[in-house]
KEKE-3310 file (N, C-alpha, C; in steps of 0.2 Angstrom, whole numbers, plus 5000, padded with zeros to 4 digits):
npx = (5004:5003:5012:5006:5010:5013:5015:5025:5030:5039:5029:5018:5005:5007:5000:4985:4984:4972:4970:4976:4966:4955:4959:4960:4946:4941:4946:4941:4928:4926:4933:4944:4959:4961:4948:4947:4958:4953:4942:4948:4956:4970:4985:4987:4998:5001:4990:4992:5004:5000:4991:5000:5008:4998:4996:5008:5008:4997:5001:4997:4991:4979:4971:4968:4973:4964:4957:4949:4951:4953:4950:4944:4954:4953:4957:4956:4942:4939:4944:4937:4924:4927:4935:4927:4918:4927:4932:4920:4917:4928:4925:4913:4915:4925:4917:4907:4915:4922:4913:4904:4887:4876:4865:4852:4848:4846:4845:4841:4843:4839:4839:4825:4830:4838:4831:4825:4835:4850:4849:4841:4851:4861:4853:4849:4861:4866:4856:4857:4869:4867:4854:4847:4846:4836:4830:4827:4820:4821:4814:4818:4821:4838:4841:4832:4835:4848:4846:4839:4849:4857:4849:4849:4839:4841:4853:4862:4865:4862:4866:4865:4878:4886:4897:4915:4928:4927:4923:4916:4912:4914:4902:4899:4901:4889:4882:4871:4860:4852:4837:4829:4815:4817:4807:4797:4803:4804:4814:4816:4807:4802:4797:4808:4800:4800:4802:4801:4806:4795:4797:4800:4806:4817:4821:4832:4840:4833:4835:4848:4848:4840:4848:4858:4853:4850:4862:4866:4858:4845:4828:4814:4800:4790:4783:4779:4778:4784:4786:4795:4808:4803:4791:4796:4802:4791:4786:4795:4795:4782:4783:4780:4789:4807:4819:4829:4839:4848:4861:4862:4848:4842:4829:4824:4822:4824:4836:4852:4854:4867:4882:4882:4869:4867:4866:4873:4881:4873:4877:4891:4888:4891:4887:4886:4891:4886:4888:4884:4895:4891:4882:4888:4891:4895:4884:4879:4891:4893:4881:4884:4896:4890:4882:4892:4898:4887:4886:4897:4895:4884:4881:4883:4886:4889:4898:4894:4888:4897:4908:4904:4902:4915:4921:4913:4913:4920:4915:4906:4893:4897:4889:4885:4876:4865:4855:4838:4828:4833)
npy = (4994:5011:5024:5038:5055:5070:5087:5099:5111:5127:5134:5134:5142:5153:5146:5152:5155:5150:5156:5169:5174:5174:5184:5194:5196:5200:5212:5219:5218:5226:5238:5242:5240:5238:5233:5222:5214:5211:5202:5191:5188:5191:5201:5218:5221:5208:5206:5216:5211:5199:5204:5211:5200:5193:5202:5202:5189:5190:5200:5213:5229:5228:5236:5253:5267:5278:5293:5288:5274:5260:5256:5245:5242:5241:5229:5222:5222:5214:5202:5200:5193:5180:5176:5175:5165:5154:5153:5149:5138:5129:5128:5123:5110:5105:5104:5094:5083:5080:5079:5068:5061:5069:5069:5073:5089:5107:5124:5140:5157:5171:5187:5196:5201:5192:5181:5178:5179:5175:5164:5154:5148:5143:5134:5125:5120:5114:5104:5096:5089:5084:5077:5071:5079:5089:5105:5120:5137:5153:5168:5184:5199:5207:5209:5201:5188:5188:5187:5175:5166:5167:5162:5149:5145:5145:5139:5145:5161:5174:5190:5208:5220:5234:5245:5244:5237:5220:5206:5196:5184:5190:5191:5199:5216:5229:5243:5255:5265:5280:5279:5282:5284:5288:5291:5297:5306:5310:5314:5327:5334:5346:5348:5333:5319:5304:5286:5275:5263:5254:5259:5248:5239:5244:5256:5263:5262:5271:5283:5286:5287:5298:5307:5308:5315:5327:5332:5336:5347:5345:5345:5335:5324:5311:5300:5287:5272:5256:5238:5231:5229:5227:5234:5247:5248:5247:5260:5268:5264:5268:5282:5289:5291:5293:5281:5273:5260:5244:5243:5233:5229:5238:5241:5238:5252:5261:5271:5274:5288:5299:5308:5318:5321:5327:5319:5306:5291:5281:5271:5260:5245:5228:5211:5197:5181:5170:5158:5147:5141:5130:5123:5119:5107:5094:5095:5108:5115:5112:5117:5131:5132:5131:5143:5152:5150:5153:5167:5171:5168:5175:5188:5201:5215:5219:5224:5240:5244:5238:5245:5258:5255:5252:5264:5272:5266:5269:5282:5289:5296:5295:5289:5274:5259:5245:5240:5239:5229:5219)
npz = (5000:4996:5003:5011:5009:5018:5014:5022:5018:5015:5009:5016:5025:5039:5054:5063:5080:5091:5104:5102:5093:5101:5111:5102:5098:5110:5112:5100:5103:5114:5112:5119:5128:5141:5147:5139:5144:5156:5152:5146:5155:5157:5158:5154:5147:5142:5134:5124:5118:5113:5103:5095:5090:5083:5073:5067:5061:5053:5045:5044:5051:5064:5072:5076:5085:5095:5104:5113:5115:5105:5087:5074:5060:5042:5039:5051:5052:5042:5047:5059:5059:5053:5063:5074:5070:5069:5082:5089:5082:5086:5100:5100:5094:5103:5114:5110:5108:5119:5130:5139:5138:5148:5163:5174:5180:5176:5181:5175:5176:5168:5158:5151:5138:5132:5130:5117:5109:5112:5121:5115:5106:5115:5122:5111:5106:5118:5121:5110:5113:5126:5128:5138:5149:5161:5158:5165:5164:5170:5167:5172:5181:5183:5196:5203:5198:5203:5217:5217:5213:5224:5234:5230:5221:5208:5196:5187:5183:5172:5171:5172:5176:5184:5174:5171:5181:5186:5196:5191:5178:5162:5149:5139:5134:5136:5133:5142:5134:5128:5118:5103:5091:5075:5066:5073:5081:5095:5103:5100:5106:5119:5135:5136:5132:5142:5144:5158:5170:5182:5199:5208:5200:5193:5198:5203:5192:5184:5191:5189:5175:5173:5180:5171:5161:5167:5170:5158:5156:5152:5151:5157:5156:5163:5153:5151:5159:5164:5168:5161:5149:5136:5136:5137:5124:5116:5119:5113:5100:5096:5097:5108:5118:5123:5128:5141:5135:5133:5122:5113:5112:5104:5094:5076:5066:5075:5085:5093:5104:5102:5106:5097:5096:5108:5119:5130:5134:5146:5154:5156:5155:5160:5154:5163:5169:5182:5194:5208:5220:5227:5219:5208:5195:5184:5174:5176:5174:5160:5154:5157:5149:5136:5136:5136:5124:5116:5118:5112:5099:5091:5079:5086:5086:5072:5057:5052:5064:5073:5072:5076:5089:5094:5093:5102:5114:5126:5130:5142:5152:5165:5174:5183:5182:5184:5172:5176:5172:5164)
capx = (5000:5007:5012:5003:5015:5011:5020:5025:5035:5039:5023:5012:5003:5007:4993:4983:4983:4965:4971:4977:4960:4951:4961:4958:4939:4939:4948:4937:4921:4926:4937:4948:4963:4960:4942:4948:4962:4948:4938:4953:4960:4977:4988:4986:5004:5000:4985:4995:5009:4996:4989:5006:5010:4993:4997:5014:5005:4992:5004:4993:4988:4972:4968:4970:4972:4961:4957:4945:4953:4955:4945:4947:4956:4949:4960:4953:4935:4939:4946:4933:4918:4930:4938:4921:4916:4933:4932:4914:4917:4932:4922:4907:4918:4928:4911:4904:4920:4924:4907:4899:4880:4874:4858:4850:4844:4850:4841:4844:4840:4841:4835:4821:4833:4842:4827:4824:4841:4856:4847:4840:4857:4864:4849:4849:4868:4866:4851:4860:4874:4864:4846:4843:4846:4830:4832:4822:4823:4817:4815:4817:4826:4845:4840:4828:4839:4854:4843:4837:4855:4860:4845:4849:4833:4843:4861:4866:4862:4865:4864:4869:4883:4889:4903:4921:4931:4922:4926:4912:4914:4910:4900:4899:4900:4882:4881:4864:4860:4845:4835:4823:4813:4818:4801:4793:4807:4802:4820:4817:4802:4803:4802:4809:4796:4804:4799:4805:4804:4792:4803:4802:4809:4823:4821:4839:4842:4830:4838:4854:4847:4838:4854:4862:4849:4850:4869:4867:4853:4839:4822:4811:4794:4788:4777:4777:4781:4784:4790:4799:4811:4798:4787:4800:4803:4785:4785:4800:4792:4776:4785:4778:4795:4813:4820:4835:4839:4854:4863:4860:4841:4839:4825:4824:4819:4826:4843:4855:4855:4874:4885:4880:4862:4867:4866:4879:4880:4871:4881:4895:4886:4894:4883:4890:4888:4887:4886:4885:4900:4888:4877:4892:4891:4896:4879:4879:4897:4892:4877:4888:4900:4885:4880:4898:4898:4881:4887:4902:4893:4880:4884:4879:4887:4893:4898:4894:4887:4902:4913:4901:4903:4922:4922:4910:4913:4922:4912:4900:4891:4900:4885:4885:4870:4863:4848:4834:4823:4835)
capy = (5000:5017:5028:5045:5059:5076:5092:5105:5116:5134:5138:5133:5148:5152:5145:5157:5153:5152:5161:5175:5176:5175:5190:5199:5197:5203:5219:5221:5219:5231:5244:5244:5234:5236:5229:5215:5210:5208:5197:5185:5186:5192:5208:5223:5220:5202:5207:5220:5207:5195:5208:5212:5194:5191:5207:5200:5183:5192:5205:5220:5231:5226:5241:5260:5270:5285:5296:5284:5267:5257:5254:5240:5244:5237:5222:5220:5221:5207:5196:5199:5188:5174:5174:5173:5158:5149:5151:5146:5131:5126:5127:5118:5104:5102:5102:5088:5077:5079:5079:5062:5063:5070:5069:5078:5095:5113:5129:5146:5164:5176:5193:5196:5203:5187:5175:5176:5179:5171:5158:5148:5145:5139:5128:5120:5117:5110:5098:5091:5085:5081:5077:5069:5084:5093:5112:5125:5143:5158:5175:5189:5205:5205:5209:5195:5182:5188:5185:5168:5162:5167:5158:5142:5143:5143:5136:5149:5168:5179:5197:5214:5222:5240:5245:5245:5231:5216:5199:5191:5182:5195:5188:5204:5223:5231:5249:5257:5272:5283:5277:5286:5282:5294:5292:5301:5312:5311:5317:5334:5338:5349:5344:5327:5313:5298:5280:5273:5257:5255:5259:5242:5235:5247:5264:5266:5263:5277:5288:5288:5289:5305:5311:5309:5321:5333:5334:5340:5352:5343:5344:5329:5322:5304:5299:5280:5268:5249:5234:5227:5233:5227:5240:5253:5248:5249:5267:5271:5263:5272:5289:5292:5293:5290:5277:5270:5253:5242:5245:5227:5228:5243:5238:5241:5258:5265:5272:5277:5295:5300:5315:5322:5323:5330:5314:5302:5284:5281:5266:5254:5238:5221:5206:5193:5174:5169:5152:5146:5135:5124:5120:5117:5100:5093:5097:5115:5117:5111:5123:5137:5133:5132:5150:5156:5150:5157:5174:5173:5166:5180:5194:5206:5222:5218:5229:5247:5245:5236:5251:5263:5252:5253:5272:5275:5262:5272:5288:5289:5302:5294:5286:5267:5256:5239:5241:5235:5224:5215)
capz = (5000:4995:5009:5010:5011:5019:5013:5027:5016:5017:5006:5021:5028:5046:5057:5068:5087:5093:5109:5099:5090:5107:5113:5097:5098:5116:5111:5095:5106:5119:5110:5125:5130:5148:5148:5135:5148:5161:5149:5144:5162:5156:5160:5148:5142:5138:5128:5119:5115:5108:5097:5090:5087:5078:5067:5063:5058:5047:5040:5044:5058:5065:5076:5076:5092:5095:5110:5118:5114:5098:5083:5069:5053:5037:5039:5057:5051:5038:5052:5065:5058:5053:5070:5079:5068:5071:5090:5091:5080:5090:5106:5099:5093:5109:5119:5107:5108:5126:5135:5139:5138:5155:5165:5179:5179:5177:5181:5172:5177:5162:5157:5145:5132:5129:5129:5110:5104:5113:5124:5110:5103:5120:5123:5106:5106:5124:5120:5105:5116:5132:5127:5144:5155:5161:5159:5168:5162:5173:5164:5177:5181:5185:5203:5205:5197:5208:5223:5216:5213:5231:5238:5228:5217:5201:5196:5183:5182:5167:5173:5171:5181:5182:5170:5175:5183:5189:5198:5188:5171:5157:5143:5134:5136:5133:5136:5142:5130:5126:5111:5100:5084:5070:5062:5077:5084:5102:5106:5098:5110:5125:5139:5133:5135:5143:5147:5163:5173:5188:5204:5211:5195:5191:5200:5204:5185:5181:5194:5186:5168:5174:5182:5165:5157:5171:5170:5152:5156:5148:5155:5154:5159:5163:5148:5150:5164:5162:5172:5157:5143:5131:5137:5135:5117:5113:5120:5108:5093:5095:5096:5114:5122:5122:5134:5142:5134:5132:5115:5109:5112:5100:5088:5069:5065:5081:5085:5099:5104:5104:5108:5092:5097:5114:5124:5131:5136:5153:5158:5152:5158:5158:5155:5167:5170:5189:5197:5215:5220:5230:5214:5202:5194:5177:5170:5177:5170:5153:5152:5157:5143:5131:5136:5134:5117:5112:5118:5107:5092:5087:5076:5090:5084:5067:5052:5054:5071:5077:5071:5080:5096:5096:5093:5107:5119:5132:5131:5146:5157:5171:5179:5182:5185:5181:5169:5181:5170:5159)
cpx = (5004:5007:5009:5008:5012:5016:5019:5030:5034:5032:5017:5011:5004:5001:4992:4981:4976:4965:4972:4970:4955:4952:4959:4950:4937:4941:4943:4930:4921:4929:4942:4952:4962:4954:4943:4953:4958:4944:4942:4957:4968:4979:4987:4992:5004:4996:4988:5000:5005:4993:4994:5008:5005:4994:5003:5012:5001:4996:5001:4991:4981:4968:4971:4969:4968:4960:4954:4946:4956:4949:4948:4949:4952:4951:4957:4946:4934:4940:4940:4927:4921:4932:4933:4919:4921:4932:4926:4914:4922:4929:4917:4910:4921:4922:4908:4909:4922:4919:4904:4892:4879:4867:4857:4847:4848:4845:4844:4840:4843:4836:4831:4824:4836:4837:4826:4830:4847:4854:4845:4846:4860:4860:4849:4856:4868:4862:4854:4865:4871:4857:4843:4843:4839:4832:4826:4824:4818:4819:4813:4822:4833:4844:4837:4832:4846:4852:4842:4843:4858:4856:4845:4843:4835:4851:4865:4862:4866:4862:4868:4873:4885:4896:4909:4924:4926:4926:4922:4915:4910:4909:4901:4898:4894:4880:4873:4864:4853:4844:4829:4821:4813:4811:4796:4797:4805:4808:4821:4812:4805:4797:4802:4804:4800:4800:4804:4802:4800:4798:4805:4806:4816:4823:4827:4842:4839:4833:4844:4853:4844:4843:4858:4859:4850:4857:4870:4862:4847:4833:4818:4804:4793:4782:4775:4781:4779:4788:4795:4803:4807:4793:4790:4801:4797:4784:4789:4797:4786:4777:4782:4783:4801:4814:4827:4835:4846:4855:4861:4853:4838:4835:4826:4820:4820:4834:4845:4855:4862:4876:4883:4873:4861:4866:4872:4877:4878:4876:4885:4894:4890:4888:4888:4887:4890:4884:4887:4890:4896:4884:4881:4892:4893:4891:4878:4885:4896:4887:4880:4892:4896:4883:4886:4898:4893:4883:4893:4900:4889:4884:4881:4880:4891:4893:4899:4893:4893:4907:4911:4903:4910:4923:4919:4910:4915:4920:4906:4898:4894:4895:4884:4879:4869:4856:4843:4830:4826:4837)
cpy = (5006:5021:5035:5050:5066:5081:5097:5110:5123:5138:5138:5140:5147:5151:5150:5153:5155:5156:5168:5178:5177:5182:5196:5201:5201:5211:5222:5223:5225:5238:5246:5239:5233:5232:5222:5211:5207:5202:5191:5184:5186:5199:5212:5222:5214:5202:5211:5216:5202:5198:5209:5206:5192:5196:5205:5194:5185:5197:5211:5222:5230:5231:5248:5263:5277:5287:5292:5276:5265:5256:5249:5244:5240:5230:5218:5218:5215:5201:5195:5193:5181:5172:5172:5166:5153:5148:5148:5139:5126:5124:5122:5111:5101:5100:5095:5082:5075:5077:5072:5065:5063:5069:5074:5084:5102:5119:5136:5152:5168:5182:5192:5197:5197:5180:5173:5177:5174:5165:5153:5144:5141:5133:5123:5117:5112:5103:5093:5086:5081:5081:5075:5073:5088:5100:5116:5132:5148:5165:5180:5195:5203:5205:5203:5189:5182:5185:5177:5164:5162:5162:5150:5140:5142:5142:5141:5156:5172:5186:5202:5217:5229:5240:5245:5238:5227:5209:5194:5189:5186:5191:5193:5211:5226:5237:5251:5264:5274:5281:5281:5283:5288:5296:5297:5307:5314:5315:5324:5338:5341:5350:5337:5322:5307:5292:5278:5266:5259:5255:5253:5238:5238:5255:5267:5267:5270:5283:5291:5290:5296:5309:5313:5315:5327:5336:5338:5345:5351:5341:5338:5328:5315:5303:5292:5276:5260:5245:5230:5231:5232:5232:5247:5254:5250:5257:5271:5270:5267:5279:5292:5295:5291:5286:5274:5262:5251:5242:5239:5226:5234:5240:5241:5247:5263:5266:5275:5285:5297:5307:5320:5325:5327:5325:5310:5295:5284:5277:5261:5248:5232:5216:5200:5186:5173:5162:5151:5140:5129:5120:5118:5109:5099:5096:5104:5118:5117:5116:5129:5138:5134:5140:5154:5156:5153:5164:5176:5172:5172:5186:5200:5213:5222:5224:5236:5248:5243:5242:5256:5261:5254:5260:5275:5272:5264:5279:5287:5295:5301:5291:5278:5264:5249:5240:5236:5229:5219:5208)
cpz = (5000:5001:5007:5013:5012:5018:5018:5025:5018:5014:5011:5025:5036:5049:5062:5074:5089:5099:5107:5096:5096:5110:5108:5097:5105:5115:5106:5098:5111:5117:5115:5127:5137:5150:5144:5140:5154:5158:5148:5150:5161:5158:5153:5144:5139:5132:5122:5115:5110:5102:5092:5087:5082:5072:5063:5059:5052:5042:5039:5051:5058:5069:5075:5083:5090:5103:5115:5118:5108:5094:5078:5063:5048:5037:5046:5056:5046:5042:5057:5064:5057:5060:5075:5077:5070:5078:5092:5088:5084:5097:5106:5098:5099:5114:5117:5108:5115:5131:5134:5140:5146:5156:5170:5177:5180:5177:5179:5174:5172:5161:5151:5138:5128:5128:5122:5106:5106:5116:5120:5107:5108:5121:5118:5105:5112:5123:5115:5108:5122:5132:5134:5150:5155:5163:5161:5167:5166:5170:5170:5176:5184:5193:5206:5204:5201:5214:5223:5216:5220:5235:5236:5224:5210:5201:5192:5182:5177:5168:5171:5177:5179:5178:5174:5176:5187:5191:5194:5181:5166:5151:5137:5137:5132:5136:5136:5139:5130:5119:5109:5093:5080:5067:5066:5080:5091:5105:5105:5102:5116:5129:5135:5137:5136:5146:5152:5166:5180:5194:5206:5206:5193:5193:5200:5197:5182:5184:5191:5178:5168:5176:5176:5161:5161:5171:5163:5151:5152:5152:5152:5158:5158:5158:5148:5156:5163:5167:5168:5151:5137:5131:5135:5127:5114:5114:5115:5101:5091:5095:5103:5118:5120:5128:5134:5140:5133:5124:5111:5108:5107:5094:5081:5069:5071:5081:5092:5098:5106:5106:5103:5093:5104:5120:5125:5133:5144:5157:5154:5156:5156:5159:5157:5168:5178:5190:5204:5215:5223:5225:5208:5201:5186:5172:5170:5173:5162:5150:5152:5151:5137:5130:5134:5127:5113:5112:5113:5100:5088:5084:5079:5088:5078:5062:5055:5061:5075:5077:5076:5088:5098:5097:5099:5114:5126:5134:5135:5149:5164:5176:5178:5186:5182:5178:5172:5178:5165:5162)
residu = (UNK:UNK:UNK:UNK:UNK:UNK:UNK:UNK:UNK:UNK:UNK:UNK:UNK:UNK:UNK:UNK:UNK:UNK:UNK:UNK:UNK:UNK:UNK:UNK:UNK:UNK:UNK:UNK:UNK:UNK:UNK:UNK:UNK:UNK:UNK:UNK:UNK:UNK:UNK:UNK:UNK:UNK:UNK:UNK:UNK:UNK:UNK:UNK:UNK:UNK:UNK:UNK:UNK:UNK:UNK:UNK:UNK:UNK:UNK:UNK:UNK:UNK:UNK:UNK:UNK:UNK:UNK:UNK:UNK:UNK:UNK:UNK:UNK:UNK:UNK:UNK:UNK:UNK:UNK:UNK:UNK:UNK:UNK:UNK:UNK:UNK:UNK:UNK:UNK:UNK:UNK:UNK:UNK:UNK:UNK:UNK:UNK:UNK:UNK:UNK:UNK:UNK:UNK:UNK:UNK:UNK:UNK:UNK:UNK:UNK:UNK:UNK:UNK:UNK:UNK:UNK:UNK:UNK:UNK:UNK:UNK:UNK:UNK:UNK:UNK:UNK:UNK:UNK:UNK:UNK:UNK:UNK:UNK:UNK:UNK:UNK:UNK:UNK:UNK:UNK:UNK:UNK:UNK:UNK:UNK:UNK:UNK:UNK:UNK:UNK:UNK:UNK:UNK:UNK:UNK:UNK:UNK:UNK:UNK:UNK:UNK:UNK:UNK:UNK:UNK:UNK:UNK:UNK:UNK:UNK:UNK:UNK:UNK:UNK:UNK:UNK:UNK:UNK:UNK:UNK:UNK:UNK:UNK:UNK:UNK:UNK:UNK:UNK:UNK:UNK:UNK:UNK:UNK:UNK:UNK:UNK:UNK:UNK:UNK:UNK:UNK:UNK:UNK:UNK:UNK:UNK:UNK:UNK:UNK:UNK:UNK:UNK:UNK:UNK:UNK:UNK:UNK:UNK:UNK:UNK:UNK:UNK:UNK:UNK:UNK:UNK:UNK:UNK:UNK:UNK:UNK:UNK:UNK:UNK:UNK:UNK:UNK:UNK:UNK:UNK:UNK:UNK:UNK:UNK:UNK:UNK:UNK:UNK:UNK:UNK:UNK:UNK:UNK:UNK:UNK:UNK:UNK:UNK:UNK:UNK:UNK:UNK:UNK:UNK:UNK:UNK:UNK:UNK:UNK:UNK:UNK:UNK:UNK:UNK:UNK:UNK:UNK:UNK:UNK:UNK:UNK:UNK:UNK:UNK:UNK:UNK:UNK:UNK:UNK:UNK:UNK:UNK:UNK:UNK:UNK:UNK:UNK:UNK:UNK:UNK:UNK:UNK:UNK:UNK:UNK:UNK:UNK:UNK:UNK:UNK:UNK:UNK:UNK:UNK:UNK:UNK:UNK:UNK:UNK:UNK:UNK:UNK:UNK:UNK:UNK:UNK)
# end
């Protein structure tokens, strides 16, 4: 039988290290080396070294520096989609090959915003590998899910946390911003009609959102009150009011109110994953891994929106809070 020979000559393209791609994505998603270092749990200098090494392998600069952080170059934008697909495929393959079929149960607490977007990807991937596991999902506010996790009522919580450094595992950076519907132009009215959460659900979020308006000398009135972000979105779509929403939840036909409009980012929130040490098990750990992969997989701020995110990601009004109903 003839031998099969593999050629590893000089023509072979230098392979890309998946660790370098993970670090690249962290910097691309945050637009900031410091926050990227927190996500990948490395020092800032180590992150910078990894980016330089990746740029050497690619043969092009991937980021440009500006006053508020870094933004992707044209080559960086070409790489980001492929890098995300590669990392997700590697993680999915590793999970499928390494994980024996599990049983038991796992309870997840997650905010309204991710019920129809990220969570189905996590549950679908998990069920394909572990069909025997009983999964229970609790949709609630970050405050309620945090309390439920502490009480042992759920095993995993995906919640919002104030921006800045955190000891929790960051799944994504998702700023809270003012949102309007250009078709109606509620942001051009005086006083500003705003939608807010009921105080029990997110009063402290509203307090800081209102403070961000006051700091800019903008007068407002409460035009709509809701327990959920879905209610706030309805108020914006109808043209009744502007509302504080996470950037990833801005619906079609609406847009963020930026510095050019006289507004600023309310809060640089992190979406974090938390578990209880006492509740950790192979089943819980496997579901946590599926959630991590799902947050890496979506094209959550791609193309032009991704570029805007990088350019604006570090400009805030200096107020930090957790969006109360997410």
